C-alpha positions, 0 to 999 in steps of 0.5 A, spaced: 489 336 888 483 336 884 482 340 877 478 340 871 482 340 864 479 340 857 472 337 861 476 332 865 477 331 872 484 331 874 487 328 880 494 329 882 496 325 888 499 329 894 504 327 899 502 324 906 508 327 909 511 334 906 517 334 902 521 338 907 519 334 913 521 327 909 528 326 912 525 325 919 521 318 916 527 315 913 529 308 915 535 311 918 532 316 922 526 312 925 532 307 927 535 313 931 528 315 934 527 308 936 534 308 940 532 314 943 526 313 945 528 306 948 534 310 952 529 315 955 524 309 957 530 305 960 532 312 964 538 314 960 539 322 961 545 323 957 550 328 958 549 334 962 553 340 961 553 346 965 553 351 960 554 352 952 561 353 953 562 346 956 557 343 951 561 346 945 568 344 947 565 337 948 563 337 941 570 339 939 573 334 943 568 329 939 570 331 933 578 332 934 578 340 933 581 345 937 575 350 940 580 355 941 581 355 933 574 354 931 572 361 935 578 365 932 576 362 925 569 364 926 571 371 930 567 369 936 
């Protein structure tokens, strides 16, 4: 940003990356992006689910949670 204050030109540096997107450029996230790019290049597809219910059940199983209880508490 450029401004004129008291007859002086004041330059304020701007972030090249918007603050709300900085998380994506963190070293940890970039490492994961590289891992995914490598897996895709090697033809890995990951697990494919038939429907949303199967997907949610997989997440619950991975977390060691009971999907029925989660739905009951969420009143879904």
